[in-house]
N, C-alpha and C positions, 0 to 999 in steps of 0.2 A: 743697279751700273747703267750708268750715266749715259746720256746718248754723245757723243762726240762732235761736238761744236766750235764756233768759233764767236768766240766773246768780243767785240770792241767797244774801247772806251775812250772819253774826252781825254785827252792830255798823256796819247799812248804813243812813244816816238816810232818813228819809220820801221827802227829794228824790230821792237815791239810789234808790232803792227803784221810786218813778214812774217814771225817768226810763230805768230798765229797760225796765219795760212799755212806756213810749210809744217807745222806739226799737225794741220787740221789735213792735209791730204796724206800726207804720210799716215796717219792715221788709218785713213780710210783705207788706203791702198791695204795695205797688211791686212788687215784684217779679212778683206776681201781674200788672198791670198791664205792665209793660215784659216781660211774655212776648208783649202782642199791639200792643206799640207799633208804630205805622205800619198795622195792620193796620182793617180794617172791619171786624172781630169783636168781638164784644163779651167782655171778659175774663175773664165768666163765662160764656163762651157755653155751654163743657159742662157743666157743674154739672145734674145733674139732680135736679131738684128736684118734679119731679111723682111721681117713685121713690120722696119720701120725704127727711127730715130727719136729718143726725144724731143721735142717742140716745146715752142714758147707758144702760147695764145694771147701773146701780148699783141702777134707781128701780123699783120693780116698773110701773107704767103707761109705760116708754118715754119717760120723761120728754126730750125733745127742749132741744138746745144753743142760746143764744140770740145775737144781736147776732155779734159778730164771729168767735164761736167755729164757727160756722155756716158764715162762706166759708173759715176755715181750716182746718177738719177735710172739707169740700166739697171743698176746692182739694187737700190731700194725700189724700181719696179719688180723686181724679181722679190723684195726678201718681203714685200708685203702683198703678193699677188694683187696690184694691180693692175685693171681691163685695159689701162689707155696709156700711150705715148703723151699726151697734153699735160703740161705742165707752167702754171703761173701762181704768181705774188695772189694774196688778198686781192690787193688794190686791182689784179688785170682782171680776175674772177668775176667780182663785183659786178667791172664794167660790163661784161658779159651777162650778166642775171645770175649769177651764183653766189655759194656762200659755201662756209662749211660745215661738214654736215656735226650733228648734235655727239655723234661717237668719236669723234676727231678733236685734237687741242692742239690753238693756234702755236704754239710753240714746241709741245712735244711730240708731234705729229709731220711736222714741218722738214723740208730735206735744206741743205746748204748748198746754192750753188755760187763757182767763185768766177769775178769776171775780169780777167786781166787788158791792160790798153797800156800804151805807149804814147809819149809824148818827148816828142823831140829837140834837145838843149842843147846852145851853143855851146862849143866848148872852146874854153877861156883860159888864159894863162895866168899864172898868180898877181900879175896888175890888172884881172879883166879887163884884156881884150881879148877880141875875137878871134880865134885862130883858122886860119888858114890852109890850103895847100897849096902847090904851086903853083897850080893856071889860078890861084885867087878865091876857089872856091871855098867858102864857109864849111868846118868842119862842128858835125853832131853827133850826140850822143843818146840811147833812148832811154827814159827815164819811164820805170813802171810804174804800173799802178794798180792795186789791188781792192775790188769792191764785191759785196757779197751780198745776194737777196734769200729769206726764204722761200720758197717753193710749196707747192701742192698738185697730185695728182687732179685728174677729173674723178678719180675715183673716189674722192677724199671730198667733190662738193656737191648738194643738190643746189637742185633751180630753187630759185627762192618762188616761184608763183607755183610750182607744182608738186615740187620733193620730188623729181627724178634725180634719181644720181648723175652725174655727166658724165659719166663715160658710159651710159647706155645711151647718151647725143650721138646722131650721125654725126657728128661733127667732130667728138672727139672720141668715141671708140675704135679699137682698133678694127679691120676690116679684115675675117684671114685669108689668109691665102692660101690658093688648091694648088698646094706643091707638086703638079703631075709632072710628066715627061719634057714636056716644052717647057715650065719652070724652070726645071733642075738646069735645063741644056740653055735657056738663055742666062744664069745665075755662073754657070760654071765657061761662058764665052766672057762674061765680064770680068772674071778674073784674071782669065788667060791674059785678055787685053790690055786690063791695067798691069798686068804684071810682065808685059811682051812690051807695054810701050814704056816703059821704065828701063828694062834690061834693055832694051833696044836705044834708049836717049843716052844711057851712061857708056854703050859700049862694052859694057857686062854677061860674060860666055857662064851659060849655066851646064855643066859637065852632068852628064848624066850615067848611071851604076854605082857599084859598092852597095852597099846598106848603112851610110851614114848621112846624115847633112850637116853641112859646114860653110863655114866662107874663109875662103884663102887672102888675107888681108896682102901676103907677099905680093903674091900673083893676081890679086882682081877677078878671084872668078867663083863662082857657088857649087857646091859640088850637093848632089840630090838623087838620092836613091831616084831611079824609074820609078815612071808613075805606076807603069803596072802592079809593080811591088808593094802598092798600097792600098790597102781593103778595105773593104767597107765594114764599119765598125756602128753597128745596133741603126741609128737613120742616120748618120754620119754618111755620105759616099767615098769614094776611093779619092775624086778628083776634090771634094772638100779637106778631106787630111793631108791631102799633096799641096794645097796653094797655103792652106793654113803652114805647113812647115816651111814652104818658100817665101811666104811674104817674113816671118823670123828670118831668115838668111840676109832677107833685104835688108830692114831692117841692120843685121850688123854690115853691111855694105857702105851702108851711108858712113862708116866711121871710119873709110878708107880717108889716107891724106889728100889726095886729090878733093876727096867731098868734105865732110864736116870736119874731116882729121879730129877725133876722138883716139884716145890713149887706151890700147888694147890690155887687157893680163897676161902673162905667158903661161900662167896655171892652172887649173882646174881648180876652183874655191878658193884666189886670195881676192880679195877685195876688188882690185882692179878687173878681175875676172868674173865676175857676179854686178860689179856695178855695168858692163856691157851687155851680159843677160841681160838684166833689168830692162836696162834701154829696149834692146831689141825685143823682148817681151811684151814692155807698152805700145810699141812702136805696131806690132804685130796687133794688139787690140786694134789700135784705131786706125787702122790699115782695113782691119778689119768692120768696122764703122763706115770707111767710103765707101767700103766694096759690099756688104752685106754677108759679108761672108761671116758666121757663123761659126769663133775659131775653137777647134780639137788640140789636143797635145801632139808638141814636139815628139818624136819619139826617145827622148828621156827628159819628156817634160817635169816630172815627179822628182826627178835628182837635182836638177837645176833650181828646180823653186825649194828645195831644202836647203840648194847652197846660198841661195839667195838671205836665206831667212836667217841662217846660222853666222853670215858673213855680216850680215846687219847688229845680231848681238853685240858686238863691241860697239859699236857706233851709234847704240842708242841715246848716246847726247847732241848728237849732231840729227838734230832734229828736220834739215834740209837735204839727208841723203838721197828718200825718195820723191823728195820733191823737185832733185837739179835731176832725179832721174828723168822724171816726167817731161822736164821742159826738155831736155835730150831729145828726149823722143818725140815729141810733140816739136821741137825743130825738124828731127830727121823724117816724121809725118808731112813736112807741108816740102820739105825735098823731095822727097817721092813722089809728090802728087803735083809739086812744078814741074819736076820731071815729065812726068806723064803729060799734062796739058803741051809743056814745049811738042814732044814726040808730037802729040794730036794734032797739032795747027804747024806742022811738019817744019818747027824750026832749029834751029843749032843745040848741043849739047848744052845744057841746062847747068850752074856752076851756083855755088855758094858765094853770095855777095853780103861781106861786111855792112852793116850800120856805118854810112857816111862819119 
């Protein structure tokens, strides 16, 4: 079975390039999900965000990756049993004095990262004149560009002089965290503060009680079982299970007409319903990365996951389905984190502002 890759060639049209990106990301995410199909486990359950996020060795401050790249590289780390969160191109590693280990292959063992950037382009009419608003300001639209890089984990690299694996170097190895009571309490406080800052900024109520979690779009509130109704499962504390579920519902809340105004489905299993569930699921994963929460399943996670995959079946020809959901989830995560930041800075309620 060949590895999912992006293959860009000279002369490709913009649409052909975009199709390559969307197909790659769709296949990667579906592969991660299918591994847990029918299971009560969360498809990202083994990602250890509390041990740190994948980061770029080419940056002095260990800049972390964003969005899809977090999921993709975390999945690769897990699948290959890598012992580091450090990733870099062959050129970046060479500058640091490392080379690819002999048991690795430049092409077969690389991972793909996708970088997206937007360039503002002035809007013009059919005659080529720049369009302006009523105040005389020029109007722009965002023209998105995507680039790719092949990266390697520190576990794949060796020191050119000593032959030691890079993941044994103190600069790149993961330092184990002692998950004592104080660490857990600090984590729980972080989850609580993050959630409360968003809820307070958006004037969104959480109503506790009952036995299910949901978001009511017409009345704009989140329903949650009492925190005491959540249980410790294996090494997951009840607080982690609670906030994992709450973050999923917070993801739904961003679709309200007063926020990002997404189209919600009306019944379980239809395409719009499944699409919104996929957005909320991906949003919860991205929030987990922001806060260090290792996600646990929502109360009916396996049922939802199967419904997404079934809903995707008739849409296999649309390679942009999951790509679109991820873009929506990235937008939702940005809205949530911007709201949290606004609340922390005692600013007014954060609203979505479309690019002029």
